[in-house]
N, C-alpha and C positions, 0 to 999 in steps of 0.2 A: 130864605128870602133873597139872599145875594144872587143865587143862581137864577131866580125868577127875574130879578132886575136886569141881569146881564142878558138873559134870553129876550126880554122885552126890548132892551136897547138895541141888541143885535138885529132883531126883526125890523124895528123901525129904521135903523141905519141902512140895512140892505135895501129896503124899499126906497129910501131917500136917495141913496147913491145910484141905484138902478135908474130911477127917474131922471136924476141929474145927468147921467151918462146917455140918456135917450134910448135905453133898452126896454123892450117889452119883457115880460117874464119868460116868454118862450125864447126870445133872442139871447137873454142871459143864460138860460138853461142850456141852450145849444152850445154857447161858448164854453160852458163848464162841463158839458157832457151829461147833463141832467135834463129832466123834463120840466115843463113849465109848472107842473103840479108840485114838484120838489121845491121850486123857487117860491111858489105861493105858500107852501107849508112853512118855509123858513121865515117868510114875511109875516105870517100869522103868529109865529112863535111856537108852532106845534112841533118843531124839530129844529136842529141846528146842524149846519154843515160841518164836515170834519176840518181839521187844521189845514190840510193841503188845499181844499176848496176855498177856505177863508183867505189863504195866501193868494190863490189865483184871482179871487174876487177883488182883493185889495189892489192887486196889480192892474186888473182891468179898470178899476175905478180911479186909479192914481192916488190911493190913500194908503194908510198903514192899517195893519190888522188891529192895532189898538183903537184906531178911529172907528173901524167897523164894530168892534166890541163895545163901543160906547164910552171908551175912556177919554176920548176927545171928541168934540162936537164936529159934525160934518161941515166942511167948508161951505160958505155961502155960494150959491150958484152965481157964476159970472158969465161973461160973454164968450169965454174960451170954449164952452160947450157948443155954442152956436157956430163958432168958427170951425171946430172939429167936424161938426155935421156938414157944414158947407164944404170943407176940404174933402170930406169923404164922398161928396157928390161931384165936386168940380174936378178932382184929379182923374177919376175914371172917364168922365165926360171929355176932358181935354185930351187925355191919352187916346181915346177912341177917335176923336177928331184928327189927331195926329196921323192916324192910318189913312184917313181920307185926304189929308194934306199931302202926304207922301204919294198917294195915288194921283192926285192932281199934278204934282210936280213931275212925276214920271210920264204922265200923259202929254204934258206940254213939251217936255224935253224931247220925247220921241216924235212929236209932231213937228218940232223945229229942225230935226235932222234932214240933211239934203236928200236922202233916199226915203222912199215911202215904206213904212212898216204897217202891214195890215193889222187890223183889229187892236189898235192902241187903246180903245175903250175898255179892254179887258183889265187894265190897271185898276179901274174902279170896282170891277167884280172881285179882284183879288183883295181889295180893301175890306170886303165883308168878313171873310174868316179872320183877317188880321185884327179887325176891330173887336170881334168876339173873343179872340185869344186874350186881348188886353182886358176885356170885361171879365173874363173867367179868372184871371189873376187877381184883379181887385175884388171880384165877387167872393173869392176864397178868403180874403182878409176881412172884408167889411160887411158883406151882404148875406142875406138868408140863402138857404139851400135852393129855394124856388128860383131866385135870381141866378144862382150858379147853374142850375139845370137849364134855364133858358139860354144862358151864355154858351154852355157846352152844345146845346142843340144848334145854336147859330154857327158854331164851328163846323159841326157835322154837315149841315145842309149847305153852308157857304163853300166848303171844300168840294162837295159833290157838284154844285152848280158851276164852280170855277173850272173843275176838270172837264165837265161836260161841254162847256162853252169853248174851252181851249182845244179840246180834241173832239170835234162834233161828229164822231162816228156813231153808228147805230148801236154798236156793242157797248158803248159807254152808258147806255140806259141802265145797265146792270148796277151802276154806281148808286142809283136811287133806291134799289132794293137793299144794297149794303147799308146805305144811309138810314133807311127805315129800321133795319135790324139794330144798328148802332143807337138809333134814337130810343128804341124800346129798351135796350140794355142800359142806356144812360138814365132813363126814367126809373127803371127798376133799381139801379144802383143808388140813386138819391132817396128813393122810398125806403130801401133797406137800411141806409145810413141813418135816416130819420127815426126808423123804428128801433134800431139798436141804441140810439142816443136816449130814447125815452125809457129804456129799461134800467 
């Protein structure tokens, strides 16, 4: 009977802490290296995660393993969760905007120089891959694989366009063929990682 009580408390607490942290079952599974089906099974009480996974979950939720096991009640939800979510959205956004600010500063500094520099507008084109590099870094920490894939795609095509506009030679059209190959490889890589995580 004690085992059933612990299993039921664990199931209920995993669901409560997951919702409190703002994770879907799929997002939590991805962070732990399991499928959403595994998380669903734990939350139904049909199975229990091993000790290492419990420790990882406790770390993700900012609680103790004892709290997850039902030995202490989950902390009531407070506004810090909303603040965390807002931070997770605002930090990448502000960092991406920083790339555009740097491009604007570079453009105006070059425009103020006493001699004329052609194509100073390229500073804004270079901001595109820079912005996606920033989003890739934050995507790896806080966002889903789909967002990470989009950010990597932005780097690939942003670099290709930047190089083509910087060196407008006909031979540079080959860059778009290379970018298309890299795009396909990136998509396959993210699909493969998703499939491996589900096993």
